[in-house]
py3Dmol code that shows the C-alpha trace and the ligand (Angstrom):
import py3Dmol

protein = """\
ATOM      1  CA  UNK A   1      -3.486   8.863 -28.519  1.00  0.00           C
ATOM      2  CA  UNK A   2      -5.341   6.959 -25.763  1.00  0.00           C
ATOM      3  CA  UNK A   3      -3.362   5.614 -22.888  1.00  0.00           C
ATOM      4  CA  UNK A   4      -2.031   2.383 -22.161  1.00  0.00           C
ATOM      5  CA  UNK A   5      -3.484   0.590 -19.145  1.00  0.00           C
ATOM      6  CA  UNK A   6      -1.226   0.112 -16.041  1.00  0.00           C
ATOM      7  CA  UNK A   7      -2.658  -3.134 -14.733  1.00  0.00           C
ATOM      8  CA  UNK A   8      -1.680  -4.328 -11.188  1.00  0.00           C
ATOM      9  CA  UNK A   9      -2.315  -8.073 -11.791  1.00  0.00           C
ATOM     10  CA  UNK A  10       0.396  -8.663 -14.347  1.00  0.00           C
ATOM     11  CA  UNK A  11       2.912  -6.753 -12.147  1.00  0.00           C
ATOM     12  CA  UNK A  12       1.732  -8.758  -9.204  1.00  0.00           C
ATOM     13  CA  UNK A  13       2.148 -12.027 -10.964  1.00  0.00           C
ATOM     14  CA  UNK A  14       5.801 -11.467 -11.509  1.00  0.00           C
ATOM     15  CA  UNK A  15       6.321 -10.504  -7.886  1.00  0.00           C
ATOM     16  CA  UNK A  16       4.475 -13.527  -6.671  1.00  0.00           C
ATOM     17  CA  UNK A  17       6.541 -15.748  -8.795  1.00  0.00           C
ATOM     18  CA  UNK A  18       9.741 -14.463  -6.989  1.00  0.00           C
ATOM     19  CA  UNK A  19       8.013 -14.617  -3.560  1.00  0.00           C
ATOM     20  CA  UNK A  20       7.141 -18.267  -4.262  1.00  0.00           C
ATOM     21  CA  UNK A  21      10.618 -19.286  -5.217  1.00  0.00           C
ATOM     22  CA  UNK A  22      12.123 -17.317  -2.274  1.00  0.00           C
ATOM     23  CA  UNK A  23       9.788 -19.026   0.168  1.00  0.00           C
ATOM     24  CA  UNK A  24      10.718 -22.524  -1.026  1.00  0.00           C
ATOM     25  CA  UNK A  25      14.361 -21.776  -0.584  1.00  0.00           C
ATOM     26  CA  UNK A  26      13.774 -20.221   2.986  1.00  0.00           C
ATOM     27  CA  UNK A  27      11.839 -23.318   3.812  1.00  0.00           C
ATOM     28  CA  UNK A  28      14.566 -25.647   2.652  1.00  0.00           C
ATOM     29  CA  UNK A  29      17.219 -23.568   4.744  1.00  0.00           C
ATOM     30  CA  UNK A  30      15.261 -22.941   7.860  1.00  0.00           C
ATOM     31  CA  UNK A  31      12.990 -25.798   7.870  1.00  0.00           C
ATOM     32  CA  UNK A  32       9.886 -23.600   8.221  1.00  0.00           C
ATOM     33  CA  UNK A  33       8.548 -20.605   6.301  1.00  0.00           C
ATOM     34  CA  UNK A  34       6.970 -17.351   7.338  1.00  0.00           C
ATOM     35  CA  UNK A  35       3.754 -16.945   9.323  1.00  0.00           C
ATOM     36  CA  UNK A  36       1.515 -13.849   9.170  1.00  0.00           C
ATOM     37  CA  UNK A  37      -1.044 -13.341  11.994  1.00  0.00           C
ATOM     38  CA  UNK A  38      -3.945 -11.024  11.110  1.00  0.00           C
ATOM     39  CA  UNK A  39      -5.709  -9.382  14.083  1.00  0.00           C
ATOM     40  CA  UNK A  40      -9.415  -8.230  13.874  1.00  0.00           C
ATOM     41  CA  UNK A  41     -11.183  -6.494  16.447  1.00  0.00           C
ATOM     42  CA  UNK A  42     -14.942  -6.709  16.259  1.00  0.00           C
ATOM     43  CA  UNK A  43     -16.859  -7.336  12.957  1.00  0.00           C
ATOM     44  CA  UNK A  44     -16.449  -5.031   9.996  1.00  0.00           C
ATOM     45  CA  UNK A  45     -17.901  -5.890   6.640  1.00  0.00           C
ATOM     46  CA  UNK A  46     -15.295  -3.686   4.722  1.00  0.00           C
ATOM     47  CA  UNK A  47     -12.360  -5.493   6.243  1.00  0.00           C
ATOM     48  CA  UNK A  48     -13.894  -9.016   5.593  1.00  0.00           C
ATOM     49  CA  UNK A  49     -12.890  -8.525   1.908  1.00  0.00           C
ATOM     50  CA  UNK A  50      -9.312  -7.574   2.629  1.00  0.00           C
ATOM     51  CA  UNK A  51      -8.940 -10.536   5.160  1.00  0.00           C
ATOM     52  CA  UNK A  52     -10.186 -13.164   2.664  1.00  0.00           C
ATOM     53  CA  UNK A  53      -7.888 -11.695   0.000  1.00  0.00           C
ATOM     54  CA  UNK A  54      -4.854 -11.581   2.320  1.00  0.00           C
ATOM     55  CA  UNK A  55      -5.625 -15.194   3.392  1.00  0.00           C
ATOM     56  CA  UNK A  56      -5.877 -16.551  -0.157  1.00  0.00           C
ATOM     57  CA  UNK A  57      -2.847 -14.677  -1.316  1.00  0.00           C
ATOM     58  CA  UNK A  58      -0.826 -15.981   1.597  1.00  0.00           C
ATOM     59  CA  UNK A  59      -1.863 -19.443   1.153  1.00  0.00           C
ATOM     60  CA  UNK A  60      -1.319 -19.475  -2.567  1.00  0.00           C
ATOM     61  CA  UNK A  61       2.299 -18.215  -1.833  1.00  0.00           C
ATOM     62  CA  UNK A  62       2.970 -20.775   0.948  1.00  0.00           C
ATOM     63  CA  UNK A  63       2.699 -18.355   3.827  1.00  0.00           C
ATOM     64  CA  UNK A  64       1.050 -19.466   6.875  1.00  0.00           C
ATOM     65  CA  UNK A  65      -1.858 -17.195   7.695  1.00  0.00           C
ATOM     66  CA  UNK A  66      -3.650 -17.031  10.971  1.00  0.00           C
ATOM     67  CA  UNK A  67      -6.766 -14.714  11.681  1.00  0.00           C
ATOM     68  CA  UNK A  68      -7.080 -13.816  15.321  1.00  0.00           C
ATOM     69  CA  UNK A  69     -10.467 -12.540  16.065  1.00  0.00           C
ATOM     70  CA  UNK A  70     -10.978 -10.418  19.212  1.00  0.00           C
ATOM     71  CA  UNK A  71     -14.248  -9.151  20.684  1.00  0.00           C
ATOM     72  CA  UNK A  72     -14.935  -5.428  20.111  1.00  0.00           C
ATOM     73  CA  UNK A  73     -15.112  -4.980  23.926  1.00  0.00           C
ATOM     74  CA  UNK A  74     -11.406  -5.487  24.602  1.00  0.00           C
ATOM     75  CA  UNK A  75      -9.731  -2.634  26.548  1.00  0.00           C
ATOM     76  CA  UNK A  76      -6.790  -0.786  24.873  1.00  0.00           C
ATOM     77  CA  UNK A  77      -4.418  -2.170  27.386  1.00  0.00           C
ATOM     78  CA  UNK A  78      -5.652  -5.734  26.945  1.00  0.00           C
ATOM     79  CA  UNK A  79      -5.082  -5.243  23.251  1.00  0.00           C
ATOM     80  CA  UNK A  80      -1.612  -4.019  23.637  1.00  0.00           C
ATOM     81  CA  UNK A  81      -0.888  -7.315  25.696  1.00  0.00           C
ATOM     82  CA  UNK A  82      -2.130  -9.417  22.711  1.00  0.00           C
ATOM     83  CA  UNK A  83       0.237  -7.452  20.397  1.00  0.00           C
ATOM     84  CA  UNK A  84       3.027  -7.808  22.910  1.00  0.00           C
ATOM     85  CA  UNK A  85       2.559 -11.617  22.966  1.00  0.00           C
ATOM     86  CA  UNK A  86       2.594 -11.854  19.286  1.00  0.00           C
ATOM     87  CA  UNK A  87       5.826  -9.810  19.212  1.00  0.00           C
ATOM     88  CA  UNK A  88       7.305 -12.550  21.650  1.00  0.00           C
ATOM     89  CA  UNK A  89       6.049 -15.508  19.668  1.00  0.00           C
ATOM     90  CA  UNK A  90       8.950 -16.813  17.474  1.00  0.00           C
ATOM     91  CA  UNK A  91       6.557 -18.549  15.241  1.00  0.00           C
ATOM     92  CA  UNK A  92       4.997 -15.325  14.174  1.00  0.00           C
ATOM     93  CA  UNK A  93       6.932 -13.160  11.704  1.00  0.00           C
ATOM     94  CA  UNK A  94       4.412 -10.668  10.429  1.00  0.00           C
ATOM     95  CA  UNK A  95       1.572  -8.775  12.267  1.00  0.00           C
ATOM     96  CA  UNK A  96      -1.191  -6.891  10.510  1.00  0.00           C
ATOM     97  CA  UNK A  97      -3.937  -5.058  12.554  1.00  0.00           C
ATOM     98  CA  UNK A  98      -7.126  -4.790  10.565  1.00  0.00           C
ATOM     99  CA  UNK A  99      -8.503  -1.297  10.363  1.00  0.00           C
ATOM    100  CA  UNK A 100     -10.760   0.410  11.522  1.00  0.00           C
ATOM    101  CA  UNK A 101     -10.149  -0.273  15.251  1.00  0.00           C
ATOM    102  CA  UNK A 102     -12.986   0.547  17.636  1.00  0.00           C
ATOM    103  CA  UNK A 103     -12.952   4.095  18.736  1.00  0.00           C
ATOM    104  CA  UNK A 104     -11.672   3.449  22.196  1.00  0.00           C
ATOM    105  CA  UNK A 105      -8.456   1.890  20.699  1.00  0.00           C
ATOM    106  CA  UNK A 106      -5.981   4.409  19.406  1.00  0.00           C
ATOM    107  CA  UNK A 107      -4.498   2.995  16.231  1.00  0.00           C
ATOM    108  CA  UNK A 108      -1.509   5.351  16.047  1.00  0.00           C
ATOM    109  CA  UNK A 109      -0.608   4.277  19.628  1.00  0.00           C
ATOM    110  CA  UNK A 110      -0.944   0.602  18.666  1.00  0.00           C
ATOM    111  CA  UNK A 111       1.435   0.898  15.581  1.00  0.00           C
ATOM    112  CA  UNK A 112       4.159   1.866  18.133  1.00  0.00           C
ATOM    113  CA  UNK A 113       3.503  -1.359  19.956  1.00  0.00           C
ATOM    114  CA  UNK A 114       3.952  -3.683  16.823  1.00  0.00           C
ATOM    115  CA  UNK A 115       7.592  -4.939  17.059  1.00  0.00           C
ATOM    116  CA  UNK A 116       9.231  -2.936  14.140  1.00  0.00           C
ATOM    117  CA  UNK A 117      10.646  -6.384  12.887  1.00  0.00           C
ATOM    118  CA  UNK A 118       7.010  -7.815  12.498  1.00  0.00           C
ATOM    119  CA  UNK A 119       5.408  -4.504  11.279  1.00  0.00           C
ATOM    120  CA  UNK A 120       4.611  -5.713   7.810  1.00  0.00           C
ATOM    121  CA  UNK A 121       2.613  -2.587   6.975  1.00  0.00           C
ATOM    122  CA  UNK A 122       5.419  -0.171   7.943  1.00  0.00           C
ATOM    123  CA  UNK A 123       3.424   1.604  10.297  1.00  0.00           C
ATOM    124  CA  UNK A 124       5.806   1.570  13.152  1.00  0.00           C
ATOM    125  CA  UNK A 125       7.730   4.979  13.401  1.00  0.00           C
ATOM    126  CA  UNK A 126      11.100   3.159  12.966  1.00  0.00           C
ATOM    127  CA  UNK A 127      10.007   1.720   9.598  1.00  0.00           C
ATOM    128  CA  UNK A 128       8.677   5.170   8.455  1.00  0.00           C
ATOM    129  CA  UNK A 129      11.952   6.779   9.489  1.00  0.00           C
ATOM    130  CA  UNK A 130      13.832   4.242   7.336  1.00  0.00           C
ATOM    131  CA  UNK A 131      11.857   5.460   4.415  1.00  0.00           C
ATOM    132  CA  UNK A 132      13.274   9.011   5.118  1.00  0.00           C
ATOM    133  CA  UNK A 133      16.935   7.681   5.001  1.00  0.00           C
ATOM    134  CA  UNK A 134      16.037   5.634   1.898  1.00  0.00           C
ATOM    135  CA  UNK A 135      16.976   2.459   3.718  1.00  0.00           C
ATOM    136  CA  UNK A 136      13.534   0.729   4.136  1.00  0.00           C
ATOM    137  CA  UNK A 137      13.253  -2.783   3.225  1.00  0.00           C
ATOM    138  CA  UNK A 138       9.606  -3.131   4.521  1.00  0.00           C
ATOM    139  CA  UNK A 139       7.649  -0.412   2.746  1.00  0.00           C
ATOM    140  CA  UNK A 140       3.997   0.776   3.136  1.00  0.00           C
ATOM    141  CA  UNK A 141       2.033  -1.572   0.781  1.00  0.00           C
ATOM    142  CA  UNK A 142       0.012   0.952  -1.372  1.00  0.00           C
ATOM    143  CA  UNK A 143       2.941   3.390  -1.773  1.00  0.00           C
ATOM    144  CA  UNK A 144       5.112   0.739  -2.748  1.00  0.00           C
ATOM    145  CA  UNK A 145       2.594  -0.853  -5.173  1.00  0.00           C
ATOM    146  CA  UNK A 146       2.534   2.788  -6.894  1.00  0.00           C
ATOM    147  CA  UNK A 147       6.393   2.583  -7.249  1.00  0.00           C
ATOM    148  CA  UNK A 148       6.172  -0.955  -8.652  1.00  0.00           C
ATOM    149  CA  UNK A 149       3.645   0.276 -11.268  1.00  0.00           C
ATOM    150  CA  UNK A 150       6.054   2.988 -12.311  1.00  0.00           C
ATOM    151  CA  UNK A 151       8.881   0.629 -12.383  1.00  0.00           C
ATOM    152  CA  UNK A 152       6.817  -1.756 -14.593  1.00  0.00           C
ATOM    153  CA  UNK A 153       7.022   1.011 -17.372  1.00  0.00           C
ATOM    154  CA  UNK A 154      10.105  -0.054 -19.321  1.00  0.00           C
ATOM    155  CA  UNK A 155      11.181   3.272 -20.939  1.00  0.00           C
ATOM    156  CA  UNK A 156      10.474   5.409 -17.880  1.00  0.00           C
ATOM    157  CA  UNK A 157      13.339   7.335 -16.313  1.00  0.00           C
ATOM    158  CA  UNK A 158      12.320   8.610 -12.995  1.00  0.00           C
ATOM    159  CA  UNK A 159      15.302  10.746 -12.321  1.00  0.00           C
ATOM    160  CA  UNK A 160      14.274  14.497 -12.699  1.00  0.00           C
ATOM    161  CA  UNK A 161      10.547  13.814 -13.610  1.00  0.00           C
ATOM    162  CA  UNK A 162       7.970  16.031 -12.092  1.00  0.00           C
ATOM    163  CA  UNK A 163       5.296  14.280 -10.012  1.00  0.00           C
ATOM    164  CA  UNK A 164       2.157  15.572  -8.018  1.00  0.00           C
ATOM    165  CA  UNK A 165       0.729  13.302  -5.239  1.00  0.00           C
ATOM    166  CA  UNK A 166      -2.747  14.316  -4.222  1.00  0.00           C
ATOM    167  CA  UNK A 167      -3.532  13.082  -0.835  1.00  0.00           C
ATOM    168  CA  UNK A 168      -1.096  13.192   2.284  1.00  0.00           C
ATOM    169  CA  UNK A 169      -2.287  10.244   4.454  1.00  0.00           C
ATOM    170  CA  UNK A 170       0.360   8.454   6.501  1.00  0.00           C
ATOM    171  CA  UNK A 171      -0.293   5.089   4.695  1.00  0.00           C
ATOM    172  CA  UNK A 172      -0.287   6.456   1.023  1.00  0.00           C
ATOM    173  CA  UNK A 173       0.458  10.192   0.183  1.00  0.00           C
ATOM    174  CA  UNK A 174       3.578  10.927   2.486  1.00  0.00           C
ATOM    175  CA  UNK A 175       5.305   7.856   2.250  1.00  0.00           C
ATOM    176  CA  UNK A 176       4.788   7.827  -1.576  1.00  0.00           C
ATOM    177  CA  UNK A 177       6.315  11.256  -1.666  1.00  0.00           C
ATOM    178  CA  UNK A 178       9.426  10.188   0.198  1.00  0.00           C
ATOM    179  CA  UNK A 179       9.773   7.159  -2.045  1.00  0.00           C
ATOM    180  CA  UNK A 180       9.604   9.358  -5.300  1.00  0.00           C
ATOM    181  CA  UNK A 181      12.013  11.873  -3.705  1.00  0.00           C
ATOM    182  CA  UNK A 182      14.504   8.963  -3.029  1.00  0.00           C
ATOM    183  CA  UNK A 183      14.408   8.414  -6.839  1.00  0.00           C
ATOM    184  CA  UNK A 184      15.078  12.202  -7.475  1.00  0.00           C
ATOM    185  CA  UNK A 185      11.621  12.861  -8.810  1.00  0.00           C
ATOM    186  CA  UNK A 186      10.675  16.545  -8.205  1.00  0.00           C
ATOM    187  CA  UNK A 187       7.535  15.902  -5.854  1.00  0.00           C
ATOM    188  CA  UNK A 188       4.623  18.204  -5.010  1.00  0.00           C
ATOM    189  CA  UNK A 189       2.171  17.056  -2.480  1.00  0.00           C
ATOM    190  CA  UNK A 190      -1.473  18.287  -2.701  1.00  0.00           C
ATOM    191  CA  UNK A 191      -3.983  17.834   0.057  1.00  0.00           C
ATOM    192  CA  UNK A 192      -7.425  19.114   1.461  1.00  0.00           C
ATOM    193  CA  UNK A 193      -6.085  22.634   1.799  1.00  0.00           C
ATOM    194  CA  UNK A 194      -5.023  22.756  -1.777  1.00  0.00           C
ATOM    195  CA  UNK A 195      -8.518  21.629  -2.736  1.00  0.00           C
ATOM    196  CA  UNK A 196     -10.026  24.378  -0.442  1.00  0.00           C
ATOM    197  CA  UNK A 197      -7.824  27.022  -1.954  1.00  0.00           C
ATOM    198  CA  UNK A 198      -8.760  25.978  -5.420  1.00  0.00           C
ATOM    199  CA  UNK A 199      -5.281  25.568  -6.737  1.00  0.00           C
ATOM    200  CA  UNK A 200      -5.563  21.624  -7.335  1.00  0.00           C
ATOM    201  CA  UNK A 201      -6.207  22.003 -11.069  1.00  0.00           C
ATOM    202  CA  UNK A 202      -2.830  24.048 -11.535  1.00  0.00           C
ATOM    203  CA  UNK A 203      -0.656  21.520  -9.776  1.00  0.00           C
ATOM    204  CA  UNK A 204      -2.300  18.428 -11.376  1.00  0.00           C
ATOM    205  CA  UNK A 205      -1.856  20.175 -15.065  1.00  0.00           C
ATOM    206  CA  UNK A 206       1.976  20.264 -14.445  1.00  0.00           C
ATOM    207  CA  UNK A 207       2.243  16.580 -13.447  1.00  0.00           C
ATOM    208  CA  UNK A 208       4.319  14.266 -15.600  1.00  0.00           C
ATOM    209  CA  UNK A 209       3.478  11.650 -13.104  1.00  0.00           C
ATOM    210  CA  UNK A 210       0.177  11.938 -11.245  1.00  0.00           C
ATOM    211  CA  UNK A 211      -0.898   9.849  -8.189  1.00  0.00           C
ATOM    212  CA  UNK A 212      -4.168  10.486  -6.623  1.00  0.00           C
ATOM    213  CA  UNK A 213      -5.086   9.029  -3.128  1.00  0.00           C
ATOM    214  CA  UNK A 214      -7.973  10.838  -1.876  1.00  0.00           C
ATOM    215  CA  UNK A 215     -11.170   8.821  -1.828  1.00  0.00           C
ATOM    216  CA  UNK A 216     -13.560  11.390  -3.811  1.00  0.00           C
ATOM    217  CA  UNK A 217     -15.085  10.028  -6.965  1.00  0.00           C
ATOM    218  CA  UNK A 218     -14.194  12.233  -9.955  1.00  0.00           C
ATOM    219  CA  UNK A 219     -12.208  14.915  -8.035  1.00  0.00           C
ATOM    220  CA  UNK A 220      -9.586  15.022 -10.571  1.00  0.00           C
ATOM    221  CA  UNK A 221     -11.146  16.149 -13.861  1.00  0.00           C
ATOM    222  CA  UNK A 222     -10.015  14.638 -17.181  1.00  0.00           C
ATOM    223  CA  UNK A 223      -9.071  17.929 -18.844  1.00  0.00           C
ATOM    224  CA  UNK A 224      -6.604  18.649 -16.084  1.00  0.00           C
ATOM    225  CA  UNK A 225      -4.317  15.815 -17.139  1.00  0.00           C
ATOM    226  CA  UNK A 226      -1.215  16.872 -18.774  1.00  0.00           C
ATOM    227  CA  UNK A 227      -0.738  15.402 -22.266  1.00  0.00           C
ATOM    228  CA  UNK A 228       1.276  12.235 -21.899  1.00  0.00           C
ATOM    229  CA  UNK A 229       1.098  12.002 -18.084  1.00  0.00           C
ATOM    230  CA  UNK A 230       1.370   8.810 -16.191  1.00  0.00           C
ATOM    231  CA  UNK A 231      -1.714   8.584 -14.062  1.00  0.00           C
ATOM    232  CA  UNK A 232      -2.037   6.343 -11.067  1.00  0.00           C
ATOM    233  CA  UNK A 233      -5.391   6.412  -9.262  1.00  0.00           C
ATOM    234  CA  UNK A 234      -5.337   4.789  -5.821  1.00  0.00           C
ATOM    235  CA  UNK A 235      -8.917   6.031  -4.841  1.00  0.00           C
ATOM    236  CA  UNK A 236     -11.621   3.509  -4.349  1.00  0.00           C
ATOM    237  CA  UNK A 237     -15.093   4.871  -4.316  1.00  0.00           C
ATOM    238  CA  UNK A 238     -18.567   3.192  -4.551  1.00  0.00           C
ATOM    239  CA  UNK A 239     -20.734   4.986  -6.905  1.00  0.00           C
ATOM    240  CA  UNK A 240     -24.137   3.524  -7.831  1.00  0.00           C
ATOM    241  CA  UNK A 241     -22.891  -0.107  -7.050  1.00  0.00           C
ATOM    242  CA  UNK A 242     -19.667   0.407  -8.980  1.00  0.00           C
ATOM    243  CA  UNK A 243     -16.157   0.947  -7.916  1.00  0.00           C
ATOM    244  CA  UNK A 244     -14.521   3.897  -9.355  1.00  0.00           C
ATOM    245  CA  UNK A 245     -11.331   6.048  -8.745  1.00  0.00           C
ATOM    246  CA  UNK A 246     -10.652   9.504  -7.886  1.00  0.00           C
ATOM    247  CA  UNK A 247      -9.960  10.491 -11.560  1.00  0.00           C
ATOM    248  CA  UNK A 248     -12.424  10.847 -14.290  1.00  0.00           C
ATOM    249  CA  UNK A 249     -11.170   7.988 -16.170  1.00  0.00           C
ATOM    250  CA  UNK A 250     -12.712   8.305 -19.698  1.00  0.00           C
ATOM    251  CA  UNK A 251     -11.368  11.696 -20.361  1.00  0.00           C
ATOM    252  CA  UNK A 252      -8.017  11.149 -18.645  1.00  0.00           C
ATOM    253  CA  UNK A 253      -7.623   8.026 -20.650  1.00  0.00           C
ATOM    254  CA  UNK A 254      -7.522  10.228 -23.853  1.00  0.00           C
ATOM    255  CA  UNK A 255      -4.831  12.353 -22.528  1.00  0.00           C
ATOM    256  CA  UNK A 256      -2.561  10.166 -20.410  1.00  0.00           C
ATOM    257  CA  UNK A 257       0.242   7.886 -21.748  1.00  0.00           C
ATOM    258  CA  UNK A 258      -0.440   5.490 -18.963  1.00  0.00           C
ATOM    259  CA  UNK A 259      -3.280   5.080 -16.504  1.00  0.00           C
ATOM    260  CA  UNK A 260      -4.387   2.501 -13.999  1.00  0.00           C
ATOM    261  CA  UNK A 261      -7.933   1.099 -14.307  1.00  0.00           C
ATOM    262  CA  UNK A 262      -9.927   1.245 -10.946  1.00  0.00           C
ATOM    263  CA  UNK A 263     -10.462  -1.545 -10.034  1.00  0.00           C
ATOM    264  CA  UNK A 264      -7.451  -3.611 -11.278  1.00  0.00           C
ATOM    265  CA  UNK A 265      -4.689  -0.891 -10.990  1.00  0.00           C
ATOM    266  CA  UNK A 266      -3.160  -0.349  -7.558  1.00  0.00           C
ATOM    267  CA  UNK A 267      -5.431  -2.838  -5.518  1.00  0.00           C
ATOM    268  CA  UNK A 268      -4.189  -6.242  -6.890  1.00  0.00           C
ATOM    269  CA  UNK A 269      -0.574  -5.165  -6.083  1.00  0.00           C
ATOM    270  CA  UNK A 270      -1.088  -4.069  -2.411  1.00  0.00           C
ATOM    271  CA  UNK A 271      -1.700  -7.482  -1.012  1.00  0.00           C
ATOM    272  CA  UNK A 272       1.212  -8.955  -2.987  1.00  0.00           C
ATOM    273  CA  UNK A 273       3.585  -6.315  -1.421  1.00  0.00           C
ATOM    274  CA  UNK A 274       2.264  -7.153   1.974  1.00  0.00           C
ATOM    275  CA  UNK A 275       3.297 -10.816   1.358  1.00  0.00           C
ATOM    276  CA  UNK A 276       6.816  -9.604   0.022  1.00  0.00           C
ATOM    277  CA  UNK A 277       6.984  -7.679   3.418  1.00  0.00           C
ATOM    278  CA  UNK A 278       6.239 -10.746   5.346  1.00  0.00           C
ATOM    279  CA  UNK A 279       9.094 -12.562   3.586  1.00  0.00           C
ATOM    280  CA  UNK A 280      11.436  -9.740   4.266  1.00  0.00           C
ATOM    281  CA  UNK A 281      10.378  -9.690   7.963  1.00  0.00           C
ATOM    282  CA  UNK A 282      11.101 -13.293   8.166  1.00  0.00           C
ATOM    283  CA  UNK A 283      14.486 -13.032   6.692  1.00  0.00           C
ATOM    284  CA  UNK A 284      15.506 -10.279   9.036  1.00  0.00           C
ATOM    285  CA  UNK A 285      14.084 -12.209  12.055  1.00  0.00           C
ATOM    286  CA  UNK A 286      16.447 -15.213  11.119  1.00  0.00           C
ATOM    287  CA  UNK A 287      19.560 -12.849  11.486  1.00  0.00           C
ATOM    288  CA  UNK A 288      18.615 -11.272  14.740  1.00  0.00           C
TER     289      UNK A 288
END
"""
ligand_1 = """\
44
NAD
P -7.251 9.445 3.985
O -8.647 9.808 4.090
O -6.324 9.102 4.923
O -6.635 10.805 3.079
C -7.177 11.483 2.156
C -6.345 12.514 1.674
O -6.966 13.311 0.692
C -5.930 13.510 2.802
O -4.532 13.792 2.649
C -6.546 14.852 2.356
O -5.993 15.925 2.696
C -6.810 14.699 0.866
N -7.833 15.351 0.334
C -9.372 15.398 0.784
N -9.996 16.001 0.170
C -9.246 16.570 -0.790
C -9.572 17.438 -1.994
N -10.623 18.114 -2.153
N -8.327 17.914 -2.602
C -7.185 17.398 -2.445
N -6.821 16.610 -1.466
C -8.080 16.211 -0.660
O -7.239 8.295 2.654
P -6.269 7.131 2.411
O -6.308 6.191 3.503
O -4.925 7.666 2.047
O -6.860 6.673 1.058
C -7.093 7.501 -0.050
C -7.885 6.610 -1.135
O -7.161 5.456 -1.489
C -9.338 5.981 -0.592
O -10.171 5.969 -1.661
C -8.958 4.604 -0.207
O -9.963 3.619 -0.093
C -7.913 4.221 -1.325
N -6.914 3.242 -0.918
C -6.656 2.172 -1.726
C -5.773 1.289 -1.680
C -5.627 0.267 -2.615
O -4.867 -0.809 -2.385
N -5.875 0.541 -3.936
C -5.098 1.167 -0.350
C -5.233 2.296 0.454
C -6.268 3.398 0.297
"""
view = py3Dmol.view(width=600, height=400)
view.addModel(protein, "pdb")
view.setStyle({"model": 0}, {"cartoon": {"style": "trace"}})
view.addModel(ligand_1, "xyz")
view.setStyle({"model": 1}, {"stick": {}})
view.zoomTo()
view.show()
C-alpha cells in the first residue's frame, strides 16, 4: 500500500498557533515580547532565502526580527565583539548567525561565544550537552523538526523501535540520534564511512524508522526501504532545477507507511522550531 505523506506544514501550523498564544500572554505579562537578531556576514544568495523565511515567520508570530548585515571583511575578533554586545543587550533574546561564514571566521569557535541563553539554534556546547542529559529545552531545529514529524503520527509508539539515521552532522544526525535514544529508540547512525564500506543498504533495510540527512540526491534506493517503514528525508538537493531529497521518492513511497515529501516535509517545520526556541529563550531570560 502506498505511504501516507508526512507534511511539515500542517504540523507547523499547530505549533505556530501555540507560539502565537504564548507570545500574546508573554507580552501581557512582561510588557514586551521576544526579539530575534539574525547576523549575516557578507552576501550569500543561499542564505537570503532562509533569512526571508525567518523574517516572515517571526513577524507573523509577533516576534521582533532584526537583520544585522556585516561586511565580509570583518575580522574574527571584531565579529566576536559584535556577538558579545548582542549577548549583553537585554532587548535581544535570540541570536542566529547565518551560515556559511567567510573562511577566516571559525563557525565552531563562534558558537561558543553566543550566550547559551540566546543560542536559539542549540549550537553552543552547553545546549548540545543538555541533549545528552535529556534536559534540553532549546533543541537543534532540524533534529527537533524530525521528532515533531514522528510525534505527529498518532498511532506511533517510539519506545523500542529500531531507527537508522543516515548522516552524522552536528546540526542534524548527531543530535537527532540522541533525541531518539532519549525516547528509547534503538538507534544506528550511518555516515560517509558506512557508504564507503558498502554496508549502507544492509542498515537501511532494517530500519523501522529511517531518517536521511546527507545531501546526495537518490543516495537511498527505494528498494532498500523496509516494508511499512517511516521515512523522513531531510536532504535538499537541486537536480535539473527541481528540489529533491536523498531518498528515491517514487519507489520508497510504494514501500513506506509514512514518508516526507521534498520539498514540504522537514523544511517548513525547521523555521517554526527556531521561533519556538526564541520564545523558550525569552522565557528563560525572564527568570535569570
Ligand atoms: P553535512 O554535509 O554536514 O553532513 C552530511 C552527512 O552525510 C555526514 O555525516 C556524512 O558523513 C554523511 N554522508 C556523506 N556521504 C555519505 C554516503 N555516501 N553514505 C552515508 N552517509 C554519507 O550535511 P547537513 O548539514 O547535516 O545536511 C544534510 C542534508 O540535509 C543537506 O542536503 C542539507 O541541505 C539538508 N538540510 C535540510 C534542512 C531542512 O530544514 N530541511 C536543514 C538542514 C540540512
